[in-house]
N, C-alpha and C positions, 0 to 999 in steps of 0.2 A: 871415267864415269864412276860415281859412287852411288850406292843404294841409299834410299831414304825410307823411313818407316813412320807410320802414324804414332807409334809408341814402341817401347822396348820391353814391355812386361813379358811377352811370350819368349823373347830372346833371353831375358834373365832366367826365366823358368827352365829353359833348356839347359842353361849352365848348371842349375841346381840338379836337374833330373838326369842329365846325360853325362855331364863332365864332372860331377861331384864337387862343383865349386859353390860353396854356400854364400849367403848374403855377406858375411863377414869378409870372405876372401875377395869378392867383387869390390867391396868398399875399400879395402886396403889398396887394391890396384888403382881404383879411381883416384884416391888421394895421392898415391905415388906418382901417377901421371901428372897431376897438378904440381906436385913438389918438384918433379924433374923439369917442368916448364919454367918454374920460378928460379930454380938453381942455375939453369942455363943462361939466365938473363940478369941475375942480381948477385952481387958479392955477398958473402956472409956478413951479417950484421945489419942488413937492410931491414927497414920496418915493414912488417907484413900485418895488415889488419884483415881479420877474417870475421865477417858477420854471418853467424850460423843460425838457422832456424831450428824449430823444435823437432822436426822429423828426420827422415833419412838423408835428405839433401843437406840438412844441417850437420848430420853425422859425418858426411863426407868432409865438410869443413873442419869439424873437430879433429878428425883423423889427420887432415893436412896440418893442423896446428901442432899435433904431436910429432909428425915427421920433420917439421922445420924447427921444432923447439931446440934451443941451445945454440943452433947455428945462426938463427935470425932473431930479431926482436919481434917476437910474435905477440900480437894483441888479439885475443879471442873475445868477441862480443856475442853474448847469448841473450838477446832481448826477450825471448819467450821461454827461456829455459830449455831443458832437454826432455822430450816427452816420449819419443818412440824408444823401443827397447834398444835399438842399435845406437841411438843418440846417447842414451844413458851409459851404455857399455863403453862407447868411445870417449865420453867425458871422463869416466873413471880411469881409463887408460892414460888420458892426457894429464889428469891430476897426479897419477902415479909417477910420472916422470918429472913432476914439479911444476906443471903448468897451472895457471889460474885464469879467471875470466875478468874482463874489463867491464865495469859498470857503465861507463860512458864512452862514446866514440871519441877518439883522439882528433886533434886538429889536422894532422897530416899523416901520410903513410907513403912509402915507396910503392907498395902493392896493396890493392884493395880487392878482396875476394868476396863476391856475393854468393853465399851458400844458404840463402834464406829459404827459398821455396823452389822446388824442382819441377820437372815436366809433369803435367797432369793436374797442377794446382789451378783450379778453374773458378774459385770464388773470388769476388772482388777484394782487393786489398783494403783493410780497414784504415782509418785515419792515421793511426800510429805507424802502420807499415808504409803508407804513402810517404809520410815525412821521412822515414828511415831510408827508403829507396831513393828518394830525391836527394837526401844529404849524401848518401854513398855515391850517387852518380855525379855529384858536384866536386868530389874529391879529386886532387890533381895526380895521384899516383896511377900506375898501370892498373886499369880496372879489369878484373877477370870474373866472368860468370861461371859458376859451377853447374854444368849440365845445360842450363837454360837461364837467361836473365829473369830474375824474380819479377813477377807481375805479368809476364806473358802467359796467356791461357793456352789451351791445347790447340787452338787455331792460330796462335802466334799474334794475338791482339792484346795490346796493353790493357790491363783491367784494374784500375783506370790508367795507371802509369806502369812503367817497367824500368828496371835498371839499365843504364846505358854503359855497355861493356866495350872495352877495346878489343877483347878477345873472349870467345866463349869456348871453354873446354867441355865438350859434350861427351857423355859417357856411353861407350859401347858402339853407338851407331848414330847416324844423322837422323834428326826428327823433323817431320813436316813443319812443326810450329816455328822452326828457325828460319823458314823460307817464305813466310807471308811477306807481303809488301811492307806491312807495318813493322815487322821485326827487323828490317834491314838496318835501321838507325840504332838498334839496341844490341845487336849481336857482335858487331865488329867482325874480326876474323874468326873463323870457325875451325876448330881442330877436334878430331876424335881421339879420345883416350881409350886404349884397350883395357879390358877387364879380366885379364888372366889367361885369355886365349886370343889368337889372331882374329882379326875381324872376319876373315874368310870362314872361320869356325863359329864365331858368335852370330854373324848375320845369317838370315834365312832367305827364302824366296822373297823377292820384292817386285813391285810393279811401278815404283816411282824411283827416279834416278836424278842425280845431280850432274849436269854437264860441266866439263872442265876445259881449260885452254887446250889440253892435249887431245881433246875429242874433235878438234877442228880438222877437217880433211879438205884442203883446197882442191879445186878441179884442175889440177895440173894437166898440161897437154903433153902426153908422153909419146905420141906418134909423130915422128919427124916428117912424115908425108901427109900430115893432116891439112885440112882447109876449112874455111868458114862453115861449110855445110855439115861438118862433123860436130859442130857445137850448138846446133839448134837455132830456132827462130822464134823469138818471143813477140807476140802481138799484144800491145798495150792499148787498152780502150781509153780514149780521151773523153773526159767529162766536161762539166761546166768550168771547173778550175783546172785548166790545162797544165799549170805548173806542176801539179801533183803527178800527172802522167809523165811529164818530162823528167822529173826526178827519178821516177820508177824506171824509165827507159835507160837513163844514163847509168843507174846503179846496176841494171841487168848487163849492160855492156862491160862495166868494170868487173862483174862476176863471171865474165867469160862467154856470154851468149854470142853465137856467131853472127846473128842478124837480129835487129830489133826494129819493129815497125809500129808506128803510132797510128791507131785506127780512129779516123774522124772524118766527117764530111766537110768540115771547114778547113780552109787553107791556113796552115800554121806559119806564122812569120818567124824568121830567124832560126829555122830548124837546123840543128847541128848537122854537118855534112855527113856524119857517119850514121845518122838515123834516117829511116825511110817513113813514108806516109802513104796510107791507102784509105779509101772510103768504106772499106769492108774488110772482113777477116781474110788475110792472105791464105791461099790454099796450102802453102808450104809451112804454115805455122806448126810448131811442135808444142807450144804452151801459150797460155793467155793470162794476162794480168788485167783485172777489171775491178772497179769499185772506188779507186782512189780519186777523190774530187769529182765523183760522177754526177752528183745532183740527181735529177729524176731519171729513173732507170728506163731504158728503151726495151719494151716488152718483146719486140721482134728480135732484137739482138740477144736478149737473155734466152729466148727460145732456141735461137741458133746455137748459142754456146752449150745449152743443155743437150742438144742433139749431136754435137761434134765430140768425138772421142779424144778430147784434148785435156790434159791436166791444167789446172788453173789456180791462181792465187787471187783471193777475193778480199776486199777491204771496204771499210767505211760505209758509204750510203746504202750499199746492198744489205747491210745488217738490218735496215729498216724497211726493206722492200719485201712484200710477200713472194716475189719472184725468186728470192734467195733459196727457198726450199728445193726448187728444181735443180739448182747447182750443187746443193749439199748432198744430193743423192748420187753424185759422181765423184771421181777422184779429184780432190781439191784441197787447198790450204786456205783457211780463213783467219784473218789477223786483226781482230778487234781490240781496242783498248777497253777498259772496264765499262765505260758509259755505253759504248757501242755493243758490248757483249750483253749488258742488261737489256738493251733494245732488241738484240737478236733473240734472246730468250723469250721476250714478249712476242716478237714477230712469228716465231715458229710454234707458239702456244705452249712452251715448256713451263714458264713461270712468270709471275709478275714480281720482280725484285728490283730493289734500288741498287745504285752503284755501291753504296756502303755495305749492303748485304752480299753483293758479289765479292767485294774485297775482304769481307769477314770470313769467307769460305771459298777461296780461289780454287784449292785442290778439289773440293767437293763439287762445285758447279762445273768446273772444267771436265771432271770425270763423268758427270751425268750427261753433259752434252756429247762427249766423245762416244759414249755407249749408245746414245740415241741416234747418232749419225756416224756409223762406223766407216763410211767411205771418206769422210772429211777428217782433216787434221786441223785442230784448233791451236792457234798461237795467241794466247791471252797475254797481251803486252802488260808490262809493269816493271817495277823495280826488280822483281824476280819473275821473269817471263816464264809462263807455264805453257808447255807444249803437250797436247793430249791427243792420243789416237787409240780408239777402242778402249782397252783396259790399261793402257800404259800412259804414264805421266813423266815428263822430263822438265827439269827446272834449270833455267839459265840465270845464274846469279851474277854474271860478269858485267852487266850494264852499269853505266856511270851517269851522273847528272849531266854530262855533256850531251846526252841524248834528249834532254828535256827541252826540245824546241820543235816547232812545226816542220814537217817534212821528214822527220826520222822514220815514221811509219811507211811513207812512200818509198824511201830508200830500202827499208826492210822488204817491202813487196817486190821491189826490183831485184834484190839479191835472191830471194826465193824463186821468183819467176825465171831469172837467168839460169838457176840450177835446174828447175823443172824443164826448161827448154833443152838443156844438155842431157836429159835423160835420168836425172835424179828422181827417185820416188818421192811422193809428197812428204812423208815423215822425215826422210833424210834431208830433203831440200829445206824444210822448216827448221830443223836443228842446225844445219850448216849455215843457212842464211842468218839465223838469229845469232849464232856464234860470230859470224863475220862482222855483223854490225857492232856487237859488243867489243870485239877486238879492235875495230877501227876507232871506236870511242876511247878505248884505253891507250891507243897510240897517239891520240891528239895531244899536241904540246902547247896549244894556245890556252888562254884563260877559259875556264869552263863555260862562263856566261857568254863568250864570244863565238862559240861554235855554231855552225850552220849545217843544214843537211848536205849542202854542196861540199863542205869540208869532209864529211863522213865518206862521201863518194870518192874523194881524192885519196883518203887514207886507205881505202880498200886495196890499192895497188901495193901497199907495204905490209899487209898483215901476215903474209906467209914468208917474209924475208927474215 
Protein backbone atom coordinates (compact mmCIF):
# COMPACT_ATOMS: atom_id res chain seq x y z
CA UNK A 1 0.00 0.00 0.00
CA UNK A 2 1.41 3.39 -1.00
CA UNK A 3 0.49 6.88 0.14
CA UNK A 4 -1.22 9.31 -2.23
CA UNK A 5 -1.14 13.12 -1.90
CA UNK A 6 -3.22 15.90 -3.42
CA UNK A 7 0.06 17.70 -4.15
CA UNK A 8 3.70 17.67 -3.01
CA UNK A 9 4.36 21.34 -2.28
CA UNK A 10 4.48 20.82 1.49
CA UNK A 11 6.64 17.72 1.08
CA UNK A 12 9.15 19.65 -1.04
CA UNK A 13 9.16 22.48 1.50
CA UNK A 14 10.06 20.07 4.29
CA UNK A 15 13.04 18.93 2.21
CA UNK A 16 14.16 22.56 2.01
CA UNK A 17 13.50 23.45 5.64
CA UNK A 18 14.34 20.23 7.49
CA UNK A 19 16.75 18.27 5.32
CA UNK A 20 18.63 21.19 3.79
CA UNK A 21 17.90 19.95 0.28
CA UNK A 22 17.32 22.91 -1.98
CA UNK A 23 15.32 23.03 -5.20
CA UNK A 24 18.44 22.42 -7.28
CA UNK A 25 19.29 19.20 -5.41
CA UNK A 26 15.75 17.86 -5.73
CA UNK A 27 15.78 18.61 -9.44
CA UNK A 28 19.08 16.80 -9.98
CA UNK A 29 17.66 13.71 -8.25
CA UNK A 30 14.44 13.90 -10.29
CA UNK A 31 16.39 13.97 -13.54
CA UNK A 32 18.78 11.28 -12.36
CA UNK A 33 15.84 8.99 -11.64
CA UNK A 34 14.58 9.45 -15.20
CA UNK A 35 18.08 8.98 -16.61
CA UNK A 36 18.53 5.71 -14.71
CA UNK A 37 15.19 4.47 -16.02
CA UNK A 38 16.26 5.17 -19.62
CA UNK A 39 19.78 3.77 -19.19
CA UNK A 40 18.36 0.51 -17.84
CA UNK A 41 16.28 0.01 -20.98
CA UNK A 42 18.20 1.54 -23.89
CA UNK A 43 21.71 1.09 -25.18
CA UNK A 44 23.97 4.10 -25.58
CA UNK A 45 23.37 5.89 -28.84
CA UNK A 46 19.57 5.61 -28.72
CA UNK A 47 17.64 8.72 -29.83
CA UNK A 48 16.04 10.53 -26.89
CA UNK A 49 13.64 13.40 -27.59
CA UNK A 50 12.90 15.66 -24.62
CA UNK A 51 10.12 18.22 -25.03
CA UNK A 52 10.61 20.68 -22.14
CA UNK A 53 8.35 23.48 -21.00
CA UNK A 54 9.30 26.92 -19.71
CA UNK A 55 8.94 26.20 -15.97
CA UNK A 56 10.40 23.77 -13.46
CA UNK A 57 8.90 20.68 -15.07
CA UNK A 58 10.74 21.74 -18.19
CA UNK A 59 13.86 22.30 -16.09
CA UNK A 60 13.65 18.62 -15.04
CA UNK A 61 13.70 17.75 -18.73
CA UNK A 62 16.65 20.02 -19.49
CA UNK A 63 18.57 18.46 -16.59
CA UNK A 64 17.81 15.02 -18.01
CA UNK A 65 19.19 16.16 -21.37
CA UNK A 66 22.48 17.11 -19.72
CA UNK A 67 22.75 13.81 -17.84
CA UNK A 68 22.24 11.80 -21.05
CA UNK A 69 24.34 14.07 -23.26
CA UNK A 70 27.20 12.36 -25.14
CA UNK A 71 25.97 8.86 -24.25
CA UNK A 72 22.71 9.22 -26.20
CA UNK A 73 21.54 11.14 -29.22
CA UNK A 74 19.74 13.77 -27.21
CA UNK A 75 17.29 16.13 -28.90
CA UNK A 76 16.04 18.88 -26.60
CA UNK A 77 13.00 20.81 -27.83
CA UNK A 78 12.13 24.02 -25.96
CA UNK A 79 9.00 25.33 -27.73
CA UNK A 80 8.40 28.08 -25.15
CA UNK A 81 11.97 28.84 -24.13
CA UNK A 82 13.26 28.71 -20.55
CA UNK A 83 11.45 31.13 -18.22
CA UNK A 84 11.75 29.99 -14.61
CA UNK A 85 15.02 30.63 -12.80
CA UNK A 86 15.76 26.91 -12.56
CA UNK A 87 14.95 26.38 -16.26
CA UNK A 88 17.43 29.11 -17.18
CA UNK A 89 20.08 27.69 -14.84
CA UNK A 90 19.69 24.16 -16.17
CA UNK A 91 19.74 25.34 -19.78
CA UNK A 92 23.03 27.15 -19.15
CA UNK A 93 24.49 23.97 -17.66
CA UNK A 94 23.29 21.95 -20.64
CA UNK A 95 24.87 24.40 -23.06
CA UNK A 96 28.10 24.32 -21.04
CA UNK A 97 28.54 20.60 -21.79
CA UNK A 98 27.98 21.26 -25.48
CA UNK A 99 24.24 20.73 -25.74
CA UNK A 100 21.90 22.65 -28.00
CA UNK A 101 18.19 22.85 -28.73
CA UNK A 102 16.18 21.50 -31.66
CA UNK A 103 13.93 24.01 -33.38
CA UNK A 104 11.63 21.35 -34.82
CA UNK A 105 10.43 17.97 -33.61
CA UNK A 106 12.14 15.03 -35.29
CA UNK A 107 10.19 12.38 -37.17
CA UNK A 108 11.19 9.59 -34.83
CA UNK A 109 12.84 8.82 -31.49
CA UNK A 110 13.48 5.74 -29.39
CA UNK A 111 12.42 7.60 -26.26
CA UNK A 112 9.98 10.51 -26.07
CA UNK A 113 10.01 12.47 -22.80
CA UNK A 114 7.15 14.84 -22.01
CA UNK A 115 8.46 17.50 -19.61
CA UNK A 116 6.19 20.30 -20.79
CA UNK A 117 3.85 21.03 -17.86
CA UNK A 118 3.90 19.47 -14.40
CA UNK A 119 1.45 18.86 -11.55
CA UNK A 120 -0.69 21.87 -10.70
CA UNK A 121 -0.91 23.20 -14.28
CA UNK A 122 -4.65 23.93 -14.35
CA UNK A 123 -5.28 26.27 -17.25
CA UNK A 124 -6.41 24.81 -20.59
CA UNK A 125 -3.70 24.05 -23.13
CA UNK A 126 -3.64 26.58 -25.93
CA UNK A 127 -3.91 25.56 -29.57
CA UNK A 128 -0.15 25.31 -30.03
CA UNK A 129 0.21 23.12 -26.94
CA UNK A 130 -2.66 20.87 -27.99
CA UNK A 131 -0.99 20.22 -31.35
CA UNK A 132 2.36 19.58 -29.66
CA UNK A 133 0.92 17.15 -27.09
CA UNK A 134 -1.01 15.28 -29.77
CA UNK A 135 2.07 14.97 -31.96
CA UNK A 136 4.22 13.72 -29.06
CA UNK A 137 1.53 11.20 -28.15
CA UNK A 138 1.51 9.86 -31.70
CA UNK A 139 5.25 9.14 -31.77
CA UNK A 140 6.27 5.47 -31.74
CA UNK A 141 9.08 5.48 -29.18
CA UNK A 142 8.71 4.71 -25.48
CA UNK A 143 6.72 7.66 -24.18
CA UNK A 144 7.69 8.89 -20.71
CA UNK A 145 5.83 11.57 -18.76
CA UNK A 146 7.91 13.61 -16.31
CA UNK A 147 5.92 13.84 -13.04
CA UNK A 148 2.47 13.91 -14.71
CA UNK A 149 1.31 13.75 -18.34
CA UNK A 150 1.08 17.29 -19.70
CA UNK A 151 -2.52 18.45 -20.04
CA UNK A 152 -3.90 16.67 -16.97
CA UNK A 153 -5.22 19.20 -14.47
CA UNK A 154 -5.01 18.89 -10.68
CA UNK A 155 -8.04 16.57 -10.68
CA UNK A 156 -6.55 14.36 -13.40
CA UNK A 157 -8.85 15.56 -16.19
CA UNK A 158 -7.43 16.26 -19.71
CA UNK A 159 -7.67 20.00 -20.33
CA UNK A 160 -8.64 19.54 -23.14
CA UNK A 161 -6.14 16.83 -24.14
CA UNK A 162 -3.22 15.16 -22.37
CA UNK A 163 -0.04 13.35 -23.29
CA UNK A 164 -0.47 9.59 -23.62
CA UNK A 165 2.45 8.02 -21.78
CA UNK A 166 3.64 4.44 -21.61
CA UNK A 167 5.12 5.23 -18.22
CA UNK A 168 4.85 8.16 -15.81
CA UNK A 169 7.86 8.83 -13.62
CA UNK A 170 6.33 10.94 -10.88
CA UNK A 171 8.51 12.90 -8.50
CA UNK A 172 8.73 12.22 -4.77
CA UNK A 173 5.29 10.72 -4.17
CA UNK A 174 2.07 9.64 -5.85
CA UNK A 175 -0.44 12.36 -6.71
CA UNK A 176 -4.24 12.10 -6.72
CA UNK A 177 -4.42 13.44 -10.27
CA UNK A 178 -2.75 10.27 -11.55
CA UNK A 179 -5.69 8.17 -10.34
CA UNK A 180 -8.76 9.78 -11.83
CA UNK A 181 -10.65 7.52 -14.21
CA UNK A 182 -9.80 9.89 -17.06
CA UNK A 183 -6.08 9.69 -16.28
CA UNK A 184 -5.81 5.92 -16.67
CA UNK A 185 -5.37 6.00 -20.46
CA UNK A 186 -2.72 8.73 -20.16
CA UNK A 187 -0.40 7.62 -17.35
CA UNK A 188 0.62 4.12 -18.39
CA UNK A 189 2.66 2.47 -15.65
CA UNK A 190 3.43 4.75 -12.72
CA UNK A 191 6.75 4.77 -10.85
CA UNK A 192 7.93 7.14 -8.13
CA UNK A 193 11.36 8.78 -8.36
CA UNK A 194 13.08 9.58 -5.04
CA UNK A 195 14.28 13.17 -4.58
CA UNK A 196 17.40 12.81 -2.47
CA UNK A 197 15.84 11.07 0.53
CA UNK A 198 13.91 7.86 0.98
CA UNK A 199 10.17 8.09 0.42
CA UNK A 200 9.69 7.23 4.09
CA UNK A 201 11.41 10.53 4.92
CA UNK A 202 9.94 12.55 2.05
CA UNK A 203 6.34 11.53 2.60
CA UNK A 204 4.28 12.82 5.49
CA UNK A 205 0.95 11.81 7.06
CA UNK A 206 -1.57 10.74 4.41
CA UNK A 207 -5.25 9.88 4.34
CA UNK A 208 -5.31 8.44 0.79
CA UNK A 209 -3.67 5.18 -0.20
CA UNK A 210 -3.02 3.07 -3.29
CA UNK A 211 -3.93 -0.61 -3.01
CA UNK A 212 -1.48 -3.11 -4.52
CA UNK A 213 -1.55 -6.81 -5.35
CA UNK A 214 0.38 -7.55 -2.16
CA UNK A 215 -2.45 -6.04 -0.08
CA UNK A 216 -4.77 -8.92 -0.93
CA UNK A 217 -5.43 -11.16 2.07
CA UNK A 218 -7.42 -14.28 1.10
CA UNK A 219 -9.78 -15.71 3.75
CA UNK A 220 -7.79 -18.91 4.17
CA UNK A 221 -9.25 -21.63 6.40
CA UNK A 222 -6.56 -22.27 8.97
CA UNK A 223 -8.49 -24.35 11.50
CA UNK A 224 -8.38 -28.04 10.49
CA UNK A 225 -11.46 -28.71 12.65
CA UNK A 226 -13.60 -26.01 11.01
CA UNK A 227 -17.07 -26.49 9.53
CA UNK A 228 -19.48 -24.43 7.44
CA UNK A 229 -20.83 -22.65 10.50
CA UNK A 230 -17.45 -21.04 11.07
CA UNK A 231 -17.62 -19.16 7.77
CA UNK A 232 -20.85 -17.27 8.05
CA UNK A 233 -24.22 -17.16 6.36
CA UNK A 234 -24.98 -14.56 3.68
CA UNK A 235 -28.60 -13.69 2.89
CA UNK A 236 -29.00 -12.35 -0.67
CA UNK A 237 -32.22 -10.43 -1.32
CA UNK A 238 -33.65 -11.33 -4.74
CA UNK A 239 -35.25 -8.53 -6.76
CA UNK A 240 -36.99 -8.23 -10.10
CA UNK A 241 -33.83 -9.29 -11.97
CA UNK A 242 -33.06 -12.50 -10.16
CA UNK A 243 -29.94 -13.16 -12.25
CA UNK A 244 -28.14 -10.37 -10.38
CA UNK A 245 -28.85 -12.04 -7.03
CA UNK A 246 -27.70 -15.42 -8.36
CA UNK A 247 -24.38 -13.94 -9.51
CA UNK A 248 -23.96 -12.31 -6.12
CA UNK A 249 -24.74 -15.55 -4.30
CA UNK A 250 -22.34 -17.65 -6.39
CA UNK A 251 -19.55 -15.09 -5.93
CA UNK A 252 -20.10 -15.16 -2.16
CA UNK A 253 -19.71 -18.94 -2.21
CA UNK A 254 -16.48 -18.63 -4.18
CA UNK A 255 -15.23 -16.12 -1.61
CA UNK A 256 -15.73 -18.62 1.18
CA UNK A 257 -19.13 -17.93 2.75
CA UNK A 258 -20.17 -21.11 4.57
CA UNK A 259 -23.85 -20.77 3.67
CA UNK A 260 -25.70 -18.59 1.16
CA UNK A 261 -29.47 -18.16 1.09
CA UNK A 262 -31.49 -16.39 -1.60
CA UNK A 263 -34.37 -14.47 -0.03
CA UNK A 264 -37.52 -14.31 -2.17
CA UNK A 265 -41.18 -15.22 -2.04
CA UNK A 266 -41.20 -16.72 -5.53
CA UNK A 267 -39.96 -20.19 -6.34
CA UNK A 268 -36.62 -20.03 -8.14
CA UNK A 269 -36.24 -22.50 -10.98
CA UNK A 270 -32.97 -24.34 -11.55
CA UNK A 271 -31.44 -23.22 -8.26
CA UNK A 272 -27.92 -24.53 -7.74
CA UNK A 273 -27.89 -27.39 -5.25
CA UNK A 274 -25.43 -25.61 -2.98
CA UNK A 275 -27.68 -22.54 -2.59
CA UNK A 276 -30.67 -22.26 -0.28
CA UNK A 277 -33.91 -20.30 -0.60
CA UNK A 278 -36.24 -18.74 1.98
CA UNK A 279 -39.15 -16.30 1.85
CA UNK A 280 -37.67 -14.18 4.65
CA UNK A 281 -34.37 -13.34 6.25
CA UNK A 282 -32.88 -16.46 7.88
CA UNK A 283 -32.38 -16.14 11.63
CA UNK A 284 -28.83 -17.43 11.37
CA UNK A 285 -27.68 -14.91 8.78
CA UNK A 286 -24.44 -13.11 9.59
CA UNK A 287 -24.60 -10.60 6.68
CA UNK A 288 -26.98 -9.38 3.99
CA UNK A 289 -26.58 -8.40 0.33
CA UNK A 290 -29.39 -6.22 -1.03
CA UNK A 291 -30.04 -3.91 -3.96
CA UNK A 292 -28.65 -5.83 -6.95
CA UNK A 293 -31.42 -6.06 -9.56
CA UNK A 294 -33.90 -5.11 -6.85
CA UNK A 295 -36.40 -2.96 -8.72
CA UNK A 296 -38.91 -1.29 -6.40
CA UNK A 297 -37.74 -1.52 -2.79
CA UNK A 298 -39.89 -3.37 -0.23
CA UNK A 299 -40.37 -0.87 2.60
CA UNK A 300 -41.13 -3.56 5.19
CA UNK A 301 -37.99 -5.50 4.26
CA UNK A 302 -35.81 -2.38 4.42
CA UNK A 303 -37.26 -1.56 7.84
CA UNK A 304 -36.42 -5.08 9.00
CA UNK A 305 -32.87 -4.77 7.66
CA UNK A 306 -32.44 -1.43 9.37
CA UNK A 307 -33.47 -2.98 12.68
CA UNK A 308 -31.32 -6.10 12.42
CA UNK A 309 -27.70 -5.79 13.65
CA UNK A 310 -26.27 -7.31 10.48
CA UNK A 311 -23.55 -5.85 8.25
CA UNK A 312 -24.68 -5.52 4.67
CA UNK A 313 -23.59 -4.70 1.15
CA UNK A 314 -25.92 -2.41 -0.79
CA UNK A 315 -26.08 -1.86 -4.55
CA UNK A 316 -27.98 -0.37 -7.48
CA UNK A 317 -31.67 0.43 -7.09
CA UNK A 318 -31.43 1.34 -3.41
CA UNK A 319 -29.28 4.33 -4.42
CA UNK A 320 -32.49 5.83 -5.79
CA UNK A 321 -34.73 4.89 -2.84
CA UNK A 322 -35.34 7.25 0.10
CA UNK A 323 -35.20 4.13 2.26
CA UNK A 324 -31.44 3.94 1.71
CA UNK A 325 -30.76 6.48 4.46
CA UNK A 326 -32.04 4.02 7.06
CA UNK A 327 -29.36 1.56 5.95
CA UNK A 328 -26.54 4.10 5.65
CA UNK A 329 -26.88 4.83 9.35
CA UNK A 330 -25.61 1.35 10.19
CA UNK A 331 -22.57 -0.76 9.33
CA UNK A 332 -22.67 -1.29 5.58
CA UNK A 333 -20.83 -1.18 2.27
CA UNK A 334 -22.49 0.60 -0.66
CA UNK A 335 -21.16 -0.01 -4.17
CA UNK A 336 -22.49 2.44 -6.78
CA UNK A 337 -21.07 3.16 -10.21
CA UNK A 338 -20.82 6.90 -11.03
CA UNK A 339 -24.39 7.22 -12.36
CA UNK A 340 -25.79 5.48 -9.29
CA UNK A 341 -23.60 7.61 -7.04
CA UNK A 342 -24.92 10.81 -8.60
CA UNK A 343 -28.45 9.48 -7.95
CA UNK A 344 -27.47 8.59 -4.37
CA UNK A 345 -26.18 12.11 -3.68
CA UNK A 346 -29.54 13.42 -4.90
CA UNK A 347 -31.52 10.86 -2.88
CA UNK A 348 -29.86 11.75 0.42
CA UNK A 349 -30.01 15.48 -0.30
CA UNK A 350 -26.24 16.05 -0.48
CA UNK A 351 -25.96 17.49 -3.98
CA UNK A 352 -27.45 17.75 -7.46
CA UNK A 353 -24.56 16.66 -9.67
CA UNK A 354 -24.14 15.04 -13.05
CA UNK A 355 -22.15 11.91 -13.74
CA UNK A 356 -19.54 14.12 -15.40
CA UNK A 357 -19.24 16.23 -12.25
CA UNK A 358 -18.79 13.11 -10.14
CA UNK A 359 -16.07 11.84 -12.48
CA UNK A 360 -14.32 15.20 -12.49
CA UNK A 361 -13.82 15.04 -8.70
CA UNK A 362 -14.10 11.42 -7.60
CA UNK A 363 -11.83 11.86 -4.57
CA UNK A 364 -13.68 14.96 -3.44
CA UNK A 365 -17.22 13.56 -3.72
CA UNK A 366 -16.25 10.22 -2.21
CA UNK A 367 -14.62 11.96 0.75
CA UNK A 368 -17.59 14.25 1.36
CA UNK A 369 -20.02 11.33 1.30
CA UNK A 370 -17.85 9.23 3.63
CA UNK A 371 -17.66 12.02 6.19
CA UNK A 372 -21.43 12.55 6.03
CA UNK A 373 -22.15 8.83 6.58
CA UNK A 374 -19.37 7.60 8.89
CA UNK A 375 -20.89 4.13 9.45
CA UNK A 376 -20.95 3.37 5.72
CA UNK A 377 -18.10 2.34 3.45
CA UNK A 378 -18.38 3.69 -0.09
CA UNK A 379 -17.04 1.69 -3.03
CA UNK A 380 -17.25 4.08 -5.99
CA UNK A 381 -16.67 1.81 -8.95
CA UNK A 382 -14.63 2.87 -11.96
CA UNK A 383 -11.36 2.41 -13.82
CA UNK A 384 -9.73 3.43 -10.53
CA UNK A 385 -12.18 2.25 -7.87
CA UNK A 386 -12.29 4.58 -4.86
CA UNK A 387 -13.08 3.13 -1.42
CA UNK A 388 -13.93 5.76 1.19
CA UNK A 389 -14.60 5.43 4.92
CA UNK A 390 -14.77 8.41 7.25
CA UNK A 391 -11.58 10.40 6.53
CA UNK A 392 -9.73 7.64 4.65
CA UNK A 393 -9.60 6.93 0.90
CA UNK A 394 -8.20 3.88 -0.86
CA UNK A 395 -7.73 3.54 -4.62
CA UNK A 396 -7.75 0.20 -6.43
CA UNK A 397 -5.98 0.72 -9.80
CA UNK A 398 -5.80 -2.97 -10.72
CA UNK A 399 -9.05 -3.41 -12.65
CA UNK A 400 -8.97 -4.11 -16.39
CA UNK A 401 -11.38 -3.70 -19.34
CA UNK A 402 -12.32 -7.37 -18.79
CA UNK A 403 -14.72 -6.06 -16.13
CA UNK A 404 -16.57 -3.84 -18.60
CA UNK A 405 -19.64 -6.07 -18.81
CA UNK A 406 -22.95 -6.51 -17.02
CA UNK A 407 -22.84 -8.49 -13.81
CA UNK A 408 -19.37 -7.45 -12.64
CA UNK A 409 -20.91 -5.28 -9.94
CA UNK A 410 -23.10 -8.15 -8.75
CA UNK A 411 -20.01 -10.34 -8.47
CA UNK A 412 -18.28 -7.60 -6.48
CA UNK A 413 -21.25 -7.44 -4.10
CA UNK A 414 -21.05 -11.18 -3.61
CA UNK A 415 -17.34 -11.09 -2.86
CA UNK A 416 -17.83 -8.30 -0.31
CA UNK A 417 -20.92 -9.98 1.13
CA UNK A 418 -19.10 -13.30 1.47
CA UNK A 419 -16.34 -11.59 3.44
CA UNK A 420 -18.82 -9.71 5.64
CA UNK A 421 -20.51 -13.03 6.42
CA UNK A 422 -17.15 -14.45 7.52
CA UNK A 423 -16.61 -11.62 9.99
CA UNK A 424 -14.55 -9.14 7.98
CA UNK A 425 -15.24 -5.53 8.93
CA UNK A 426 -16.94 -3.41 6.24
CA UNK A 427 -13.77 -1.53 5.23
CA UNK A 428 -11.65 -4.67 4.99
CA UNK A 429 -14.42 -6.54 3.17
CA UNK A 430 -14.69 -3.69 0.66
CA UNK A 431 -10.93 -3.55 0.04
CA UNK A 432 -10.43 -7.31 -0.17
CA UNK A 433 -13.51 -7.87 -2.32
CA UNK A 434 -12.45 -5.13 -4.73
CA UNK A 435 -8.93 -6.57 -4.93
CA UNK A 436 -10.27 -10.09 -5.47
CA UNK A 437 -12.39 -9.00 -8.44
CA UNK A 438 -9.51 -7.07 -10.01
CA UNK A 439 -7.14 -10.01 -9.58
CA UNK A 440 -9.69 -12.36 -11.13
CA UNK A 441 -9.91 -10.05 -14.14
CA UNK A 442 -6.12 -9.94 -14.45
CA UNK A 443 -5.97 -13.75 -14.40
CA UNK A 444 -8.53 -14.14 -17.19
CA UNK A 445 -6.85 -15.51 -20.30
CA UNK A 446 -9.62 -15.24 -22.88
CA UNK A 447 -10.22 -12.33 -25.25
CA UNK A 448 -11.09 -9.32 -23.11
CA UNK A 449 -14.33 -8.69 -25.03
CA UNK A 450 -15.50 -12.26 -24.42
CA UNK A 451 -15.38 -12.24 -20.60
CA UNK A 452 -18.58 -12.68 -18.59
CA UNK A 453 -19.43 -12.23 -14.92
CA UNK A 454 -19.57 -16.01 -14.63
CA UNK A 455 -15.95 -16.17 -15.86
CA UNK A 456 -14.91 -13.85 -13.04
CA UNK A 457 -16.59 -16.09 -10.47
CA UNK A 458 -14.67 -19.07 -11.80
CA UNK A 459 -11.37 -17.17 -11.74
CA UNK A 460 -11.79 -16.43 -8.03
CA UNK A 461 -10.71 -19.97 -7.19
CA UNK A 462 -7.23 -19.29 -8.62
CA UNK A 463 -6.41 -15.78 -7.39
CA UNK A 464 -4.47 -16.91 -4.33
CA UNK A 465 -2.59 -19.71 -6.11
